[in-house]
N, CA, C, O and the ligand as a Tripos MOL2 file, in Angstrom:
@<TRIPOS>MOLECULE
protein
  265   263    67     0     0
PROTEIN
NO_CHARGES

@<TRIPOS>ATOM
      1 N           0.8390   -1.2020    0.0000 N.3       1 MET1
      2 CA          0.0000   -0.0010    0.0000 C.3       1 MET1
      3 C           0.8730    1.2500    0.0000 C.2       1 MET1
      4 O           1.8200    1.3770    0.7760 O.2       1 MET1
      5 N           0.5370    2.1240   -0.8550 N.am      2 ALA2
      6 CA          1.2750    3.3910   -0.8910 C.3       2 ALA2
      7 C           0.7540    4.3070    0.2120 C.2       2 ALA2
      8 O          -0.4500    4.5090    0.3720 O.2       2 ALA2
      9 N           1.6570    4.8220    0.9260 N.am      3 THR3
     10 CA          1.2590    5.7560    1.9780 C.3       3 THR3
     11 C           1.5200    7.1790    1.5130 C.2       3 THR3
     12 O           2.5850    7.4960    0.9810 O.2       3 THR3
     13 N           0.5550    8.0010    1.7200 N.am      4 THR4
     14 CA          0.7690    9.4090    1.4080 C.3       4 THR4
     15 C           1.4420   10.0500    2.6140 C.2       4 THR4
     16 O           0.8530   10.1820    3.6870 O.2       4 THR4
     17 N           2.6600   10.4310    2.4080 N.am      5 ASP5
     18 CA          3.3530   11.0610    3.5280 C.3       5 ASP5
     19 C           2.9040   12.5130    3.6320 C.2       5 ASP5
     20 O           2.9420   13.2750    2.6670 O.2       5 ASP5
     21 N           2.4940   12.8500    4.7940 N.am      6 ASP6
     22 CA          2.0420   14.2260    4.9910 C.3       6 ASP6
     23 C           3.2650   15.1190    5.2130 C.2       6 ASP6
     24 O           3.5870   15.5270    6.3290 O.2       6 ASP6
     25 N           3.9050   15.3900    4.1200 N.am      7 SER7
     26 CA          5.0980   16.2240    4.1870 C.3       7 SER7
     27 C           4.6880   17.6750    4.4030 C.2       7 SER7
     28 O           3.5520   18.0700    4.1410 O.2       7 SER7
     29 N           5.6210   18.4320    4.8760 N.am      8 ILE8
     30 CA          5.3440   19.8510    5.0770 C.3       8 ILE8
     31 C           5.2540   20.5390    3.7310 C.2       8 ILE8
     32 O           5.5280   19.9490    2.6860 O.2       8 ILE8
     33 N           4.8740   21.7730    3.7800 N.am      9 ASN9
     34 CA          4.7070   22.5570    2.5700 C.3       9 ASN9
     35 C           6.0640   22.7910    1.9200 C.2       9 ASN9
     36 O           6.5900   23.9030    1.9110 O.2       9 ASN9
     37 N           6.5930   21.7470    1.3960 N.am     10 GLY10
     38 CA          7.9480   21.8490    0.8780 C.3      10 GLY10
     39 C           8.1250   21.0730   -0.3980 C.2      10 GLY10
     40 O           7.2690   20.2950   -0.8190 O.2      10 GLY10
     41 N           9.2370   21.3090   -0.9790 N.am     11 LEU11
     42 CA          9.5150   20.7550   -2.2810 C.3      11 LEU11
     43 C          11.0190   20.5480   -2.3460 C.2      11 LEU11
     44 O          11.7950   21.3780   -1.8740 O.2      11 LEU11
     45 N          11.4080   19.4570   -2.9220 N.am     12 THR12
     46 CA         12.8390   19.2380   -3.0710 C.3      12 THR12
     47 C          13.3110   19.8690   -4.3670 C.2      12 THR12
     48 O          12.8950   19.4960   -5.4640 O.2      12 THR12
     49 N          14.1800   20.8220   -4.2010 N.am     13 GLU13
     50 CA         14.7380   21.5130   -5.3590 C.3      13 GLU13
     51 C          16.2280   21.6760   -5.1780 C.2      13 GLU13
     52 O          16.7710   21.5270   -4.0830 O.2      13 GLU13
     53 N          16.8620   21.9820   -6.2700 N.am     14 TYR14
     54 CA         18.3010   22.2120   -6.2170 C.3      14 TYR14
     55 C          18.5970   23.5640   -5.6020 C.2      14 TYR14
     56 O          18.0000   24.5730   -5.9790 O.2      14 TYR14
     57 N          19.5080   23.5820   -4.6670 N.am     15 CYS15
     58 CA         19.9230   24.8290   -4.0440 C.3      15 CYS15
     59 C          21.3270   25.1770   -4.5220 C.2      15 CYS15
     60 O          22.2460   24.3600   -4.4560 O.2      15 CYS15
     61 N          21.4670   26.3940   -4.9980 N.am     16 ASP16
     62 CA         22.7730   26.8360   -5.4910 C.3      16 ASP16
     63 C          23.7930   26.9550   -4.3640 C.2      16 ASP16
     64 O          24.9840   26.7150   -4.5630 O.2      16 ASP16
     65 N          23.3190   27.3230   -3.1970 N.am     17 GLU17
     66 CA         24.2150   27.4990   -2.0580 C.3      17 GLU17
     67 C          24.7210   26.1540   -1.5440 C.2      17 GLU17
     68 O          25.9160   25.9690   -1.3170 O.2      17 GLU17
     69 N          23.8130   25.2470   -1.3720 N.am     18 CYS18
     70 CA         24.1710   23.9260   -0.8490 C.3      18 CYS18
     71 C          24.7850   23.0470   -1.9340 C.2      18 CYS18
     72 O          25.5170   22.0990   -1.6470 O.2      18 CYS18
     73 N          24.4780   23.3740   -3.1650 N.am     19 GLU19
     74 CA         24.8570   22.5500   -4.3060 C.3      19 GLU19
     75 C          24.3430   21.1250   -4.1420 C.2      19 GLU19
     76 O          25.0160   20.1340   -4.4270 O.2      19 GLU19
     77 N          23.1320   21.0950   -3.6740 N.am     20 LEU20
     78 CA         22.4600   19.8250   -3.4280 C.3      20 LEU20
     79 C          20.9760   20.0070   -3.6880 C.2      20 LEU20
     80 O          20.4760   21.1290   -3.7670 O.2      20 LEU20
     81 N          20.2900   18.9010   -3.8180 N.am     21 ASP21
     82 CA         18.8410   18.9580   -3.7740 C.3      21 ASP21
     83 C          18.4270   18.9980   -2.3130 C.2      21 ASP21
     84 O          18.7200   18.0850   -1.5410 O.2      21 ASP21
     85 N          17.7570   20.0460   -1.9580 N.am     22 THR22
     86 CA         17.3600   20.2080   -0.5590 C.3      22 THR22
     87 C          15.8800   20.5340   -0.4930 C.2      22 THR22
     88 O          15.2480   20.8710   -1.4930 O.2      22 THR22
     89 N          15.3570   20.4260    0.6930 N.am     23 LEU23
     90 CA         13.9550   20.7530    0.8990 C.3      23 LEU23
     91 C          13.7800   22.2690    0.9160 C.2      23 LEU23
     92 O          14.4980   22.9870    1.6120 O.2      23 LEU23
     93 N          12.8420   22.7230    0.1600 N.am     24 HIS24
     94 CA         12.5400   24.1460    0.0910 C.3      24 HIS24
     95 C          11.1000   24.3890    0.5080 C.2      24 HIS24
     96 O          10.1930   23.6230    0.1850 O.2      24 HIS24
     97 N          10.9290   25.4580    1.2210 N.am     25 GLU25
     98 CA          9.5770   25.9050    1.5170 C.3      25 GLU25
     99 C           9.1880   26.8900    0.4300 C.2      25 GLU25
    100 O           9.8990   27.8550    0.1530 O.2      25 GLU25
    101 N           8.0670   26.6290   -0.1620 N.am     26 VAL26
    102 CA          7.6600   27.4240   -1.3130 C.3      26 VAL26
    103 C           6.4210   28.2270   -0.9750 C.2      26 VAL26
    104 O           5.4530   27.7000   -0.4280 O.2      26 VAL26
    105 N           6.4600   29.4820   -1.3000 N.am     27 SER27
    106 CA          5.2740   30.3080   -1.1150 C.3      27 SER27
    107 C           5.1670   31.2620   -2.2910 C.2      27 SER27
    108 O           6.1110   31.4510   -3.0580 O.2      27 SER27
    109 N           4.0110   31.8470   -2.4070 N.am     28 VAL28
    110 CA          3.7810   32.7900   -3.4960 C.3      28 VAL28
    111 C           3.5050   34.1530   -2.8960 C.2      28 VAL28
    112 O           2.6750   34.2960   -1.9990 O.2      28 VAL28
    113 N           4.1980   35.1330   -3.3910 N.am     29 GLN29
    114 CA          4.0010   36.4990   -2.9360 C.3      29 GLN29
    115 C           3.5410   37.3420   -4.1010 C.2      29 GLN29
    116 O           4.0090   37.1860   -5.2300 O.2      29 GLN29
    117 N           2.6310   38.2260   -3.8140 N.am     30 ILE30
    118 CA          2.2540   39.2080   -4.8240 C.3      30 ILE30
    119 C           3.0470   40.4770   -4.5350 C.2      30 ILE30
    120 O           2.9500   41.0480   -3.4480 O.2      30 ILE30
    121 N           3.8060   40.8990   -5.4850 N.am     31 ARG31
    122 CA          4.5810   42.1170   -5.3180 C.3      31 ARG31
    123 C           4.0620   43.1700   -6.2580 C.2      31 ARG31
    124 O           3.7000   42.9000   -7.4040 O.2      31 ARG31
    125 N           4.0350   44.3550   -5.7500 N.am     32 THR32
    126 CA          3.6030   45.4710   -6.5770 C.3      32 THR32
    127 C           4.8260   46.1190   -7.1940 C.2      32 THR32
    128 O           5.7680   46.5130   -6.5070 O.2      32 THR32
    129 N           4.7820   46.2130   -8.4800 N.am     33 GLU33
    130 CA          5.8980   46.8180   -9.1830 C.3      33 GLU33
    131 C           5.3970   48.0410   -9.9130 C.2      33 GLU33
    132 O           4.3120   48.0450  -10.4930 O.2      33 GLU33
    133 N           6.1910   49.0530   -9.8720 N.am     34 SER34
    134 CA          5.8120   50.2240  -10.6510 C.3      34 SER34
    135 C           6.3630   50.0590  -12.0560 C.2      34 SER34
    136 O           7.5230   49.6940  -12.2500 O.2      34 SER34
    137 N           5.5380   50.3240  -12.9930 N.am     35 ILE35
    138 CA          5.9720   50.2460  -14.3850 C.3      35 ILE35
    139 C           6.7070   51.5320  -14.7400 C.2      35 ILE35
    140 O           7.8440   51.5150  -15.2100 O.2      35 ILE35
    141 N           6.0370   52.6240  -14.5060 N.am     36 LYS36
    142 CA          6.6580   53.9350  -14.7160 C.3      36 LYS36
    143 C           6.3090   54.8120  -13.5350 C.2      36 LYS36
    144 O           5.1550   54.8780  -13.1110 O.2      36 LYS36
    145 N           7.2800   55.4580  -13.0300 N.am     37 LYS37
    146 CA          7.0300   56.3180  -11.8790 C.3      37 LYS37
    147 C           6.0610   57.4430  -12.2170 C.2      37 LYS37
    148 O           5.1980   57.8090  -11.4190 O.2      37 LYS37
    149 N           6.2250   57.9640  -13.3880 N.am     38 GLU38
    150 CA          5.4210   59.1230  -13.7650 C.3      38 GLU38
    151 C           3.9330   58.7860  -13.8430 C.2      38 GLU38
    152 O           3.0760   59.5840  -13.4630 O.2      38 GLU38
    153 N           3.6590   57.6260  -14.3270 N.am     39 ASN39
    154 CA          2.2570   57.2320  -14.4420 C.3      39 ASN39
    155 C           1.6410   56.8230  -13.1230 C.2      39 ASN39
    156 O           0.4210   56.8090  -12.9640 O.2      39 ASN39
    157 N           2.4830   56.4990  -12.2060 N.am     40 ALA40
    158 CA          2.0080   55.8890  -10.9690 C.3      40 ALA40
    159 C           1.1200   54.6940  -11.2870 C.2      40 ALA40
    160 O           0.0660   54.4780  -10.6910 O.2      40 ALA40
    161 N           1.5890   53.9600  -12.2260 N.am     41 GLN41
    162 CA          0.8300   52.7850  -12.6320 C.3      41 GLN41
    163 C           1.5540   51.5640  -12.1030 C.2      41 GLN41
    164 O           2.7760   51.4540  -12.2110 O.2      41 GLN41
    165 N           0.8130   50.6770  -11.5490 N.am     42 PHE42
    166 CA          1.4420   49.5300  -10.9050 C.3      42 PHE42
    167 C           0.9020   48.2370  -11.4690 C.2      42 PHE42
    168 O          -0.2630   48.1250  -11.8510 O.2      42 PHE42
    169 N           1.7530   47.3080  -11.5050 N.am     43 SER43
    170 CA          1.2840   45.9730  -11.8410 C.3      43 SER43
    171 C           1.6030   45.0670  -10.6710 C.2      43 SER43
    172 O           2.6310   45.2150  -10.0100 O.2      43 SER43
    173 N           0.7320   44.1550  -10.4350 N.am     44 ARG44
    174 CA          0.9510   43.2180   -9.3430 C.3      44 ARG44
    175 C           1.3780   41.8930   -9.9290 C.2      44 ARG44
    176 O           0.6560   41.2460  -10.6870 O.2      44 ARG44
    177 N           2.5660   41.5250   -9.5490 N.am     45 GLU45
    178 CA          3.1450   40.3250  -10.1350 C.3      45 GLU45
    179 C           3.2920   39.2470   -9.0740 C.2      45 GLU45
    180 O           3.7830   39.5110   -7.9760 O.2      45 GLU45
    181 N           2.8740   38.0520   -9.3970 N.am     46 PRO46
    182 CA          3.1120   36.9570   -8.4620 C.3      46 PRO46
    183 C           4.5540   36.4510   -8.5570 C.2      46 PRO46
    184 O           5.0950   36.2380   -9.6420 O.2      46 PRO46
    185 N           5.1320   36.2760   -7.4200 N.am     47 TYR47
    186 CA          6.4790   35.7150   -7.3490 C.3      47 TYR47
    187 C           6.4210   34.4280   -6.5630 C.2      47 TYR47
    188 O           5.6740   34.2850   -5.5950 O.2      47 TYR47
    189 N           7.2120   33.5280   -7.0020 N.am     48 ARG48
    190 CA          7.3370   32.2640   -6.3010 C.3      48 ARG48
    191 C           8.6060   32.3500   -5.4710 C.2      48 ARG48
    192 O           9.7040   32.5170   -6.0010 O.2      48 ARG48
    193 N           8.4390   32.2340   -4.1740 N.am     49 VAL49
    194 CA          9.5760   32.3780   -3.2740 C.3      49 VAL49
    195 C           9.9190   31.0250   -2.6860 C.2      49 VAL49
    196 O           9.0660   30.3510   -2.1090 O.2      49 VAL49
    197 N          11.1710   30.6340   -2.8380 N.am     50 CYS50
    198 CA         11.6360   29.3670   -2.2950 C.3      50 CYS50
    199 C          12.6710   29.6470   -1.2260 C.2      50 CYS50
    200 O          13.5820   30.4520   -1.4220 O.2      50 CYS50
    201 N          12.5310   28.9970   -0.1260 N.am     51 GLU51
    202 CA         13.5320   29.1400    0.9200 C.3      51 GLU51
    203 C          14.1020   27.7730    1.2350 C.2      51 GLU51
    204 O          13.3820   26.8410    1.5930 O.2      51 GLU51
    205 N          15.3960   27.6800    1.0950 N.am     52 CYS52
    206 CA         16.0720   26.4270    1.3980 C.3      52 CYS52
    207 C          15.9860   26.1640    2.8900 C.2      52 CYS52
    208 O          16.3290   27.0160    3.7100 O.2      52 CYS52
    209 N          15.5260   24.9810    3.2240 N.am     53 GLN53
    210 CA         15.3740   24.6420    4.6340 C.3      53 GLN53
    211 C          16.6820   24.1760    5.2390 C.2      53 GLN53
    212 O          16.7460   23.8760    6.4310 O.2      53 GLN53
    213 N          17.7020   24.1140    4.4460 N.am     54 ARG54
    214 CA         18.9900   23.6740    4.9480 C.3      54 ARG54
    215 C          19.8660   24.8840    5.2670 C.2      54 ARG54
    216 O          20.4440   24.9710    6.3500 O.2      54 ARG54
    217 N          19.9610   25.8190    4.3180 N.am     55 CYS55
    218 CA         20.8500   26.9520    4.5340 C.3      55 CYS55
    219 C          20.0990   28.2730    4.6460 C.2      55 CYS55
    220 O          20.6910   29.2930    4.9990 O.2      55 CYS55
    221 N          18.8230   28.2650    4.3560 N.am     56 GLY56
    222 CA         18.0320   29.4850    4.4870 C.3      56 GLY56
    223 C          18.1310   30.4150    3.3000 C.2      56 GLY56
    224 O          17.6030   31.5260    3.3380 O.2      56 GLY56
    225 N          18.7930   29.9830    2.2560 N.am     57 ASN57
    226 CA         18.8940   30.8130    1.0630 C.3      57 ASN57
    227 C          17.5330   30.9700    0.4140 C.2      57 ASN57
    228 O          16.8140   29.9940    0.1980 O.2      57 ASN57
    229 N          17.1980   32.1860    0.1110 N.am     58 ARG58
    230 CA         15.9000   32.4330   -0.5180 C.3      58 ARG58
    231 C          16.1000   32.8580   -1.9510 C.2      58 ARG58
    232 O          17.0150   33.6170   -2.2700 O.2      58 ARG58
    233 N          15.2590   32.3740   -2.7850 N.am     59 SER59
    234 CA         15.2720   32.8480   -4.1540 C.3      59 SER59
    235 C          13.8480   33.0930   -4.5860 C.2      59 SER59
    236 O          12.9340   32.3580   -4.2100 O.2      59 SER59
    237 N          13.6680   34.1050   -5.3590 N.am     60 SER60
    238 CA         12.3280   34.3850   -5.8480 C.3      60 SER60
    239 C          12.3640   34.4860   -7.3580 C.2      60 SER60
    240 O          13.3580   34.8720   -7.9730 O.2      60 SER60
    241 N          11.2640   34.1290   -7.9020 N.am     61 GLN61
    242 CA         11.1740   34.0300   -9.3500 C.3      61 GLN61
    243 C           9.8170   34.5360   -9.7580 C.2      61 GLN61
    244 O           8.7940   34.1550   -9.1890 O.2      61 GLN61
    245 N           9.8190   35.4010  -10.7540 N.am     62 ARG62
    246 CA          8.5480   35.9080  -11.2390 C.3      62 ARG62
    247 C           7.8180   34.7970  -11.9710 C.2      62 ARG62
    248 O           8.4110   34.0700  -12.7680 O.2      62 ARG62
    249 N           6.5500   34.6720  -11.6990 N.am     63 MET63
    250 CA          5.8070   33.5710  -12.2910 C.3      63 MET63
    251 C           5.3320   33.8800  -13.6910 C.2      63 MET63
    252 O           5.2560   32.9900  -14.5380 O.2      63 MET63
    253 N           5.0130   35.1340  -13.9400 N.am     64 ASN64
    254 CA          4.6250   35.5250  -15.2950 C.3      64 ASN64
    255 C           5.8590   35.9700  -16.0320 C.2      64 ASN64
    256 O           6.3870   37.0530  -15.7790 O.2      64 ASN64
    257 N           6.3050   35.1700  -16.9100 N.am     65 ASN65
    258 CA          7.4460   35.5970  -17.7110 C.3      65 ASN65
    259 C           6.9250   36.2510  -18.9680 C.2      65 ASN65
    260 O           6.5700   35.5930  -19.9460 O.2      65 ASN65
    261 N           6.8910   37.5470  -18.9090 N.am     66 ALA66
    262 CA          6.3520   38.3000  -20.0420 C.3      66 ALA66
    263 C           7.4450   38.5210  -21.0700 C.2      66 ALA66
    264 O           7.2020   39.1380  -22.1070 O.2      66 ALA66
    265 ZN         20.6130   25.6370    0.6020 Zn       67 ZN67
@<TRIPOS>BOND
     1     1     2 1
     2     2     3 1
     3     3     4 2
     4     3     5 am
     5     5     6 1
     6     6     7 1
     7     7     8 2
     8     7     9 am
     9     9    10 1
    10    10    11 1
    11    11    12 2
    12    11    13 am
    13    13    14 1
    14    14    15 1
    15    15    16 2
    16    15    17 am
    17    17    18 1
    18    18    19 1
    19    19    20 2
    20    19    21 am
    21    21    22 1
    22    22    23 1
    23    23    24 2
    24    23    25 am
    25    25    26 1
    26    26    27 1
    27    27    28 2
    28    27    29 am
    29    29    30 1
    30    30    31 1
    31    31    32 2
    32    31    33 am
    33    33    34 1
    34    34    35 1
    35    35    36 2
    36    35    37 am
    37    37    38 1
    38    38    39 1
    39    39    40 2
    40    39    41 am
    41    41    42 1
    42    42    43 1
    43    43    44 2
    44    43    45 am
    45    45    46 1
    46    46    47 1
    47    47    48 2
    48    47    49 am
    49    49    50 1
    50    50    51 1
    51    51    52 2
    52    51    53 am
    53    53    54 1
    54    54    55 1
    55    55    56 2
    56    55    57 am
    57    57    58 1
    58    58    59 1
    59    59    60 2
    60    59    61 am
    61    61    62 1
    62    62    63 1
    63    63    64 2
    64    63    65 am
    65    65    66 1
    66    66    67 1
    67    67    68 2
    68    67    69 am
    69    69    70 1
    70    70    71 1
    71    71    72 2
    72    71    73 am
    73    73    74 1
    74    74    75 1
    75    75    76 2
    76    75    77 am
    77    77    78 1
    78    78    79 1
    79    79    80 2
    80    79    81 am
    81    81    82 1
    82    82    83 1
    83    83    84 2
    84    83    85 am
    85    85    86 1
    86    86    87 1
    87    87    88 2
    88    87    89 am
    89    89    90 1
    90    90    91 1
    91    91    92 2
    92    91    93 am
    93    93    94 1
    94    94    95 1
    95    95    96 2
    96    95    97 am
    97    97    98 1
    98    98    99 1
    99    99   100 2
   100    99   101 am
   101   101   102 1
   102   102   103 1
   103   103   104 2
   104   103   105 am
   105   105   106 1
   106   106   107 1
   107   107   108 2
   108   107   109 am
   109   109   110 1
   110   110   111 1
   111   111   112 2
   112   111   113 am
   113   113   114 1
   114   114   115 1
   115   115   116 2
   116   115   117 am
   117   117   118 1
   118   118   119 1
   119   119   120 2
   120   119   121 am
   121   121   122 1
   122   122   123 1
   123   123   124 2
   124   123   125 am
   125   125   126 1
   126   126   127 1
   127   127   128 2
   128   127   129 am
   129   129   130 1
   130   130   131 1
   131   131   132 2
   132   131   133 am
   133   133   134 1
   134   134   135 1
   135   135   136 2
   136   135   137 am
   137   137   138 1
   138   138   139 1
   139   139   140 2
   140   139   141 am
   141   141   142 1
   142   142   143 1
   143   143   144 2
   144   143   145 am
   145   145   146 1
   146   146   147 1
   147   147   148 2
   148   147   149 am
   149   149   150 1
   150   150   151 1
   151   151   152 2
   152   151   153 am
   153   153   154 1
   154   154   155 1
   155   155   156 2
   156   155   157 am
   157   157   158 1
   158   158   159 1
   159   159   160 2
   160   159   161 am
   161   161   162 1
   162   162   163 1
   163   163   164 2
   164   163   165 am
   165   165   166 1
   166   166   167 1
   167   167   168 2
   168   167   169 am
   169   169   170 1
   170   170   171 1
   171   171   172 2
   172   171   173 am
   173   173   174 1
   174   174   175 1
   175   175   176 2
   176   175   177 am
   177   177   178 1
   178   178   179 1
   179   179   180 2
   180   179   181 am
   181   181   182 1
   182   182   183 1
   183   183   184 2
   184   183   185 am
   185   185   186 1
   186   186   187 1
   187   187   188 2
   188   187   189 am
   189   189   190 1
   190   190   191 1
   191   191   192 2
   192   191   193 am
   193   193   194 1
   194   194   195 1
   195   195   196 2
   196   195   197 am
   197   197   198 1
   198   198   199 1
   199   199   200 2
   200   199   201 am
   201   201   202 1
   202   202   203 1
   203   203   204 2
   204   203   205 am
   205   205   206 1
   206   206   207 1
   207   207   208 2
   208   207   209 am
   209   209   210 1
   210   210   211 1
   211   211   212 2
   212   211   213 am
   213   213   214 1
   214   214   215 1
   215   215   216 2
   216   215   217 am
   217   217   218 1
   218   218   219 1
   219   219   220 2
   220   219   221 am
   221   221   222 1
   222   222   223 1
   223   223   224 2
   224   223   225 am
   225   225   226 1
   226   226   227 1
   227   227   228 2
   228   227   229 am
   229   229   230 1
   230   230   231 1
   231   231   232 2
   232   231   233 am
   233   233   234 1
   234   234   235 1
   235   235   236 2
   236   235   237 am
   237   237   238 1
   238   238   239 1
   239   239   240 2
   240   239   241 am
   241   241   242 1
   242   242   243 1
   243   243   244 2
   244   243   245 am
   245   245   246 1
   246   246   247 1
   247   247   248 2
   248   247   249 am
   249   249   250 1
   250   250   251 1
   251   251   252 2
   252   251   253 am
   253   253   254 1
   254   254   255 1
   255   255   256 2
   256   255   257 am
   257   257   258 1
   258   258   259 1
   259   259   260 2
   260   259   261 am
   261   261   262 1
   262   262   263 1
   263   263   264 2
@<TRIPOS>SUBSTRUCTURE
     1 MET1         2 RESIDUE 1 A MET
     2 ALA2         6 RESIDUE 1 A ALA
     3 THR3        10 RESIDUE 1 A THR
     4 THR4        14 RESIDUE 1 A THR
     5 ASP5        18 RESIDUE 1 A ASP
     6 ASP6        22 RESIDUE 1 A ASP
     7 SER7        26 RESIDUE 1 A SER
     8 ILE8        30 RESIDUE 1 A ILE
     9 ASN9        34 RESIDUE 1 A ASN
    10 GLY10       38 RESIDUE 1 A GLY
    11 LEU11       42 RESIDUE 1 A LEU
    12 THR12       46 RESIDUE 1 A THR
    13 GLU13       50 RESIDUE 1 A GLU
    14 TYR14       54 RESIDUE 1 A TYR
    15 CYS15       58 RESIDUE 1 A CYS
    16 ASP16       62 RESIDUE 1 A ASP
    17 GLU17       66 RESIDUE 1 A GLU
    18 CYS18       70 RESIDUE 1 A CYS
    19 GLU19       74 RESIDUE 1 A GLU
    20 LEU20       78 RESIDUE 1 A LEU
    21 ASP21       82 RESIDUE 1 A ASP
    22 THR22       86 RESIDUE 1 A THR
    23 LEU23       90 RESIDUE 1 A LEU
    24 HIS24       94 RESIDUE 1 A HIS
    25 GLU25       98 RESIDUE 1 A GLU
    26 VAL26      102 RESIDUE 1 A VAL
    27 SER27      106 RESIDUE 1 A SER
    28 VAL28      110 RESIDUE 1 A VAL
    29 GLN29      114 RESIDUE 1 A GLN
    30 ILE30      118 RESIDUE 1 A ILE
    31 ARG31      122 RESIDUE 1 A ARG
    32 THR32      126 RESIDUE 1 A THR
    33 GLU33      130 RESIDUE 1 A GLU
    34 SER34      134 RESIDUE 1 A SER
    35 ILE35      138 RESIDUE 1 A ILE
    36 LYS36      142 RESIDUE 1 A LYS
    37 LYS37      146 RESIDUE 1 A LYS
    38 GLU38      150 RESIDUE 1 A GLU
    39 ASN39      154 RESIDUE 1 A ASN
    40 ALA40      158 RESIDUE 1 A ALA
    41 GLN41      162 RESIDUE 1 A GLN
    42 PHE42      166 RESIDUE 1 A PHE
    43 SER43      170 RESIDUE 1 A SER
    44 ARG44      174 RESIDUE 1 A ARG
    45 GLU45      178 RESIDUE 1 A GLU
    46 PRO46      182 RESIDUE 1 A PRO
    47 TYR47      186 RESIDUE 1 A TYR
    48 ARG48      190 RESIDUE 1 A ARG
    49 VAL49      194 RESIDUE 1 A VAL
    50 CYS50      198 RESIDUE 1 A CYS
    51 GLU51      202 RESIDUE 1 A GLU
    52 CYS52      206 RESIDUE 1 A CYS
    53 GLN53      210 RESIDUE 1 A GLN
    54 ARG54      214 RESIDUE 1 A ARG
    55 CYS55      218 RESIDUE 1 A CYS
    56 GLY56      222 RESIDUE 1 A GLY
    57 ASN57      226 RESIDUE 1 A ASN
    58 ARG58      230 RESIDUE 1 A ARG
    59 SER59      234 RESIDUE 1 A SER
    60 SER60      238 RESIDUE 1 A SER
    61 GLN61      242 RESIDUE 1 A GLN
    62 ARG62      246 RESIDUE 1 A ARG
    63 MET63      250 RESIDUE 1 A MET
    64 ASN64      254 RESIDUE 1 A ASN
    65 ASN65      258 RESIDUE 1 A ASN
    66 ALA66      262 RESIDUE 1 A ALA
    67 ZN67       265 GROUP 0 **** ****
């Protein structure tokens, strides 16, 4: 029988700092970015934030690659 392990909100990904596949905590942040200061126009972009649970290195990546 396959058991579903109730793992934490994590994902095994490669960490540049550890140079290993390590457990990462993944979350999504919405960041407000200004397109042009003069317009005061903002776009809200989702970022995927990964934090290495081994060394604490955080990396964020924009989810919409325009
Ligand atoms: Zn790491």
